[in-house]
C-alpha positions as CSV (number, residue, x, y, z in Angstrom):
1,M,40.4,-4.6,-11.8
2,P,38.7,-2.3,-14.3
3,I,36.3,-3.8,-16.9
4,P,37.3,-2.8,-20.5
5,A,34.5,-1.2,-22.4
6,T,34.3,0.5,-25.8
7,Y,31.6,2.6,-27.5
8,N,30.6,2.6,-31.1
9,V,29.8,6.3,-30.7
10,Q,31.7,8.6,-28.4
11,P,29.1,10.3,-26.1
12,D,29.0,14.0,-26.1
13,P,28.5,15.2,-22.4
14,G,26.6,18.3,-23.6
15,Q,24.0,16.4,-25.7
16,P,21.5,13.6,-25.0
17,R,22.9,10.2,-26.0
18,D,19.8,9.4,-28.2
19,P,19.0,12.5,-30.3
20,T,15.7,11.0,-31.3
21,Y,14.5,10.9,-27.7
22,T,12.9,13.9,-26.1
23,P,13.4,14.0,-22.3
24,V,10.1,14.0,-20.3
25,G,9.5,16.8,-17.9
26,W,9.0,15.3,-14.5
27,P,8.2,17.2,-11.2
28,R,10.1,16.3,-8.1
29,T,8.8,13.6,-5.7
30,F,6.6,15.0,-2.9
31,L,6.9,13.4,0.5
32,T,4.5,13.9,3.5
33,W,4.2,12.5,7.0
34,T,0.7,11.9,8.4
35,G,0.5,11.5,12.2
36,A,-1.8,9.2,14.0
37,A,-4.1,12.2,14.8
38,G,-4.3,13.0,11.1
39,D,-2.0,16.0,10.9
40,I,-0.4,16.0,7.4
41,I,3.1,17.6,7.4
42,P,5.0,18.1,4.1
43,L,8.6,16.8,4.3
44,T,9.5,18.3,0.9
45,G,8.1,21.7,1.7
46,D,9.2,25.3,1.4
47,I,11.9,26.5,3.8
48,T,12.5,29.9,2.2
49,G,9.7,31.6,4.2
50,R,7.9,32.8,1.0
51,T,4.8,30.7,1.5
52,S,4.8,30.0,5.2
53,P,6.8,31.2,8.3
54,A,8.4,27.8,8.7
55,G,8.9,24.6,6.7
56,I,10.5,21.2,6.5
57,A,12.7,20.0,3.6
58,L,14.3,16.7,2.8
59,T,18.1,16.8,2.6
60,K,20.5,14.4,0.9
61,G,20.7,10.8,2.0
62,P,17.3,9.2,2.6
63,A,17.5,5.5,2.8
64,G,15.1,2.5,3.0
65,L,12.5,3.7,0.4
66,G,13.2,1.0,-2.1
67,M,13.1,-2.8,-1.8
68,P,12.5,-4.3,1.6
69,T,15.1,-6.6,3.2
70,F,14.4,-10.3,2.7
71,D,15.2,-13.1,5.2
72,L,16.2,-16.3,3.3
73,K,15.9,-19.7,4.9
74,N,18.1,-22.6,3.7
75,D,19.5,-25.9,4.8
76,Q,23.2,-26.7,4.6
77,L,23.9,-29.8,2.6
78,P,26.2,-32.2,4.5
79,N,28.0,-33.9,1.6
80,M,27.6,-31.3,-1.2
81,D,28.7,-27.7,-1.9
82,G,26.2,-24.9,-1.0
83,G,22.8,-25.1,0.5
84,L,19.1,-26.0,-0.2
85,F,16.7,-23.0,-0.5
86,R,13.7,-23.4,1.8
87,S,11.7,-20.1,2.0
88,T,12.0,-16.3,2.0
89,R,10.1,-13.5,3.7
90,A,10.3,-9.7,3.8
91,T,11.3,-8.4,7.2
92,T,10.4,-5.2,8.9
93,R,11.7,-2.1,7.1
94,D,13.7,0.8,8.6
95,I,13.6,4.2,6.8
96,T,16.0,7.1,7.4
97,I,14.6,10.5,6.5
98,P,17.2,13.4,6.9
99,L,15.4,16.7,7.3
100,I,16.0,20.4,7.9
101,I,13.5,22.5,9.7
102,R,13.8,26.2,9.1
103,G,11.8,29.2,10.2
104,V,11.9,32.9,9.6
105,D,12.4,33.4,13.3
106,R,12.9,31.4,16.5
107,T,9.1,31.3,17.3
108,S,8.1,29.9,13.9
109,L,10.9,27.3,14.1
110,L,9.8,26.0,17.5
111,K,6.2,25.9,16.4
112,M,7.0,23.7,13.4
113,H,9.4,21.6,15.3
114,N,6.9,20.8,18.1
115,R,4.2,20.1,15.5
116,L,6.5,17.5,13.9
117,L,7.3,15.9,17.3
118,R,3.6,15.6,18.2
119,A,2.9,13.9,14.8
120,L,5.7,11.5,15.3
121,N,4.7,10.3,18.8
122,P,4.5,6.5,18.4
123,T,2.4,6.0,21.6
124,L,-0.5,7.5,19.7
125,G,-0.2,4.9,17.0
126,P,1.4,4.6,13.6
127,G,1.7,7.3,11.0
128,W,2.1,7.2,7.2
129,I,4.8,8.2,4.9
130,T,3.2,9.1,1.6
131,A,5.3,9.5,-1.6
132,T,3.8,11.2,-4.6
133,E,5.7,10.8,-7.8
134,G,5.8,13.3,-10.7
135,D,3.0,11.4,-12.5
136,G,0.6,12.0,-9.5
137,I,0.7,8.4,-8.3
138,A,0.8,8.2,-4.5
139,R,1.8,5.3,-2.3
140,H,2.0,5.2,1.5
141,L,3.8,3.1,4.1
142,E,2.6,2.7,7.7
143,C,5.5,3.5,10.1
144,Y,6.3,4.0,13.7
145,Y,8.9,6.6,14.8
146,V,12.0,5.0,16.3
147,S,14.7,7.6,16.8
148,G,16.5,10.6,15.3
149,A,14.6,13.6,16.9
150,E,16.3,13.5,20.2
151,G,18.0,16.8,19.4
152,S,21.6,17.8,18.9
153,E,22.8,21.3,19.5
154,T,26.2,21.0,17.7
155,Q,27.1,23.7,15.2
156,E,26.5,21.4,12.3
157,N,23.0,20.3,13.4
158,A,21.3,23.4,14.9
159,G,21.1,27.1,14.7
160,F,18.8,29.9,16.0
161,T,16.3,29.5,13.2
162,W,17.0,26.0,11.9
163,I,17.4,22.4,13.0
164,K,18.8,19.3,11.2
165,T,17.6,15.8,12.1
166,A,17.6,12.3,10.6
167,L,14.4,10.5,11.5
168,V,14.4,6.7,11.7
169,L,11.0,5.1,11.1
170,R,10.1,1.4,11.2
171,A,7.4,-0.3,9.1
172,M,6.0,-3.5,10.4
173,D,4.5,-4.2,7.0
174,P,7.4,-3.6,4.6
175,Y,5.2,-3.0,1.5
176,W,4.0,0.3,0.1
177,Y,0.3,0.6,-0.5
178,S,-1.5,2.3,-3.3
179,D,-3.8,5.2,-2.4
180,A,-6.5,3.9,-4.9
181,E,-8.5,0.9,-3.9
182,R,-9.5,-1.5,-6.8
183,Q,-13.1,-2.6,-6.8
184,Y,-15.1,-5.2,-8.8
185,D,-18.8,-5.9,-8.5
186,W,-21.1,-8.8,-9.3
187,S,-24.9,-8.5,-9.3
188,V,-28.0,-10.0,-10.7
189,D,-29.2,-6.7,-12.0
190,P,-26.5,-4.5,-13.5
191,T,-28.2,-1.3,-12.2
192,A,-27.5,-2.5,-8.6
193,V,-23.8,-1.8,-8.9
194,S,-24.4,1.9,-9.2
195,R,-24.8,2.3,-5.5
196,P,-22.0,4.4,-3.9
197,F,-19.2,2.6,-2.1
198,L,-17.7,4.2,1.0
199,S,-14.2,2.9,2.0
200,N,-13.8,1.9,5.7
201,S,-10.0,2.4,5.6
202,N,-8.4,4.4,8.4
203,Y,-6.0,6.0,5.9
204,P,-6.8,9.7,5.4
205,A,-7.9,11.0,2.0
206,F,-8.4,7.4,0.8
207,F,-10.6,7.2,-2.3
208,P,-11.9,3.9,-3.7
209,L,-11.7,3.4,-7.4
210,R,-14.4,1.5,-9.3
211,I,-12.8,-0.7,-12.0
212,S,-15.5,-2.9,-13.6
213,A,-18.7,-4.8,-13.0
214,S,-20.0,-8.2,-14.0
215,A,-23.3,-10.0,-13.8
216,L,-23.8,-13.3,-12.0
217,N,-26.0,-14.6,-14.8
218,S,-23.2,-14.3,-17.4
219,G,-21.0,-16.9,-15.7
220,G,-19.5,-14.5,-13.1
221,L,-16.0,-14.5,-14.8
222,V,-13.9,-11.3,-14.5
223,D,-10.2,-10.8,-15.4
224,I,-8.4,-8.8,-12.7
225,I,-5.0,-7.4,-13.8
226,H,-3.0,-6.9,-10.6
227,D,-0.2,-4.5,-11.6
228,S,2.3,-5.3,-8.9
229,S,4.9,-7.9,-8.1
230,V,3.5,-8.4,-4.6
231,V,0.4,-10.5,-3.9
232,A,-2.8,-8.6,-2.8
233,W,-5.4,-9.8,-0.3
234,P,-9.0,-8.9,-1.2
235,V,-11.9,-8.1,1.1
236,W,-15.3,-9.5,-0.1
237,T,-18.6,-7.8,0.9
238,C,-21.6,-9.9,0.0
239,T,-25.1,-8.5,0.5
240,G,-28.0,-11.0,0.5
241,P,-30.0,-12.8,-0.5
242,I,-27.3,-15.3,-1.5
243,A,-27.1,-19.1,-1.4
244,G,-24.4,-21.5,-2.7
245,L,-21.7,-18.8,-2.7
246,S,-18.5,-19.8,-4.4
247,L,-15.5,-17.5,-5.0
248,E,-12.8,-19.0,-7.2
249,N,-9.4,-17.7,-8.4
250,T,-8.9,-19.9,-11.5
251,A,-5.3,-18.6,-11.8
252,T,-4.3,-20.4,-8.5
253,G,-7.0,-23.1,-8.4
254,Q,-8.2,-22.0,-5.0
255,T,-11.8,-21.6,-4.0
256,F,-13.8,-20.2,-1.1
257,R,-17.2,-21.8,-0.6
258,L,-20.0,-21.6,1.9
259,R,-21.7,-24.8,3.0
260,D,-24.7,-25.9,0.9
261,D,-27.1,-25.0,3.7
262,A,-25.5,-21.6,4.5
263,T,-27.2,-18.5,3.2
264,V,-26.9,-14.7,3.5
265,P,-30.4,-13.5,4.2
266,P,-31.9,-10.4,2.5
267,G,-30.4,-7.2,3.8
268,K,-27.6,-9.0,5.6
269,T,-23.9,-8.6,4.7
270,L,-21.2,-11.3,4.7
271,I,-17.7,-9.9,4.9
272,I,-14.8,-12.1,4.0
273,D,-11.5,-10.4,4.9
274,T,-8.5,-12.3,3.6
275,R,-5.8,-9.8,4.7
276,P,-2.9,-11.1,6.8
277,G,-3.4,-10.5,10.5
278,I,-7.2,-10.3,10.1
279,K,-8.4,-13.4,8.2
280,S,-12.1,-13.2,9.2
281,V,-15.5,-14.3,8.0
282,T,-18.4,-12.4,9.6
283,L,-22.2,-12.1,8.9
284,D,-23.4,-8.7,10.2
285,G,-20.5,-8.7,12.7
286,V,-21.1,-12.3,13.9
287,N,-18.4,-14.9,13.4
288,A,-19.4,-17.1,10.3
289,W,-16.3,-19.4,10.1
290,P,-18.6,-22.4,10.8
291,Q,-20.5,-21.6,7.5
292,M,-17.4,-22.3,5.4
293,R,-16.7,-25.6,3.8
294,A,-13.6,-27.4,5.1
295,D,-11.8,-27.3,1.7
296,S,-12.2,-23.5,1.4
297,A,-9.1,-21.2,1.1
298,L,-8.9,-17.4,1.7
299,W,-6.9,-16.9,-1.4
300,S,-4.9,-13.9,-2.6
301,L,-4.5,-12.2,-6.0
302,R,-1.2,-13.1,-7.5
303,P,0.8,-10.5,-9.7
304,G,-0.5,-10.2,-13.2
305,R,-3.7,-11.7,-14.6
306,N,-6.2,-13.4,-12.2
307,T,-9.5,-14.8,-13.6
308,V,-12.1,-14.7,-10.8
309,R,-15.3,-16.7,-11.0
310,V,-18.2,-15.9,-8.7
311,T,-21.2,-18.2,-8.5
312,A,-24.3,-18.0,-6.4
313,R,-28.0,-18.8,-6.5
314,D,-31.3,-17.4,-5.1
315,G,-30.2,-13.8,-6.0
316,T,-32.4,-10.8,-6.5
317,P,-31.8,-7.3,-7.9
318,S,-30.6,-6.3,-4.3
319,T,-27.9,-9.0,-4.3
320,L,-24.4,-7.5,-4.6
321,I,-21.0,-9.2,-4.3
322,R,-18.1,-6.9,-4.2
323,L,-14.3,-7.5,-4.2
324,H,-12.0,-4.7,-3.2
325,Y,-8.3,-4.7,-2.5
326,T,-5.4,-2.3,-2.2
327,P,-2.3,-3.1,-4.3
328,R,1.0,-3.5,-2.5
329,Y,4.4,-2.6,-4.0
330,L,8.1,-3.3,-3.3
331,S,9.0,0.3,-3.3
332,Y,7.4,3.8,-3.5
333,L,8.3,3.7,-7.2
334,G,6.6,0.4,-7.9
């Protein structure tokens, strides 16, 4: 049945509802596909032929770009109504991208079509959907091509200089990732943090972002504001000399510690990777799990404020402890 509703002021369809508010000009979302070989193809490009002989444009009806699907676990209660919640997890994500490929002639159409097919080939590895909003913030999602480009020569789906298709892509990790990596440094000498940092991410055009620095001799406490509703998993890069290393997230009460007799020699690098599916501790590429204390935890950054305490001893001006992470998001909008 309809829900009765009344308005104190009758809205005028020709005017903004709030006359004191000025609408913000906002460019359209820009979408690209990056193949495993690095070919970047605009999916919201120009199909008029004015800027290039052929292009690809997004048509109406994309799906799967928002929240992932969640799998809820619960137990049925034998003598009571309802059930008892146990856990939840985000499942893999399927995305549908309806496209039209258009060229100024048959040759340019086929060239663009074949370029897209090569970039979609899942046997070469995953690709990336990258969505850039009007404010310039970009987020990407690693996907594999599943179906949709098999081809249909019906009158509604293909012509001499155009082809319509609806790509189905599957993301094993359902969360969108920021293109800007957050970075925090701790050192004995504040001048030591000015050294350049090169990201080792495989994602193309990935630029790390330095956020702040702290000194170990000032207590090692730094507030990290994680602006997402999804936990983030940091990677620690610790350059010696270091002894008595302790990395604590006071927000969660979890701590990672090395054994009292474990050290990072001068010039050596200890890497603590807490990311799901990796979970490794290495010293110059050699497994260093035995150097961890038994009560250690490879903790994550929870949404919101995290106060991280880093303590160590026997440091020199060449000692550098670096935390870097990539925020994850529920959708391409945040």
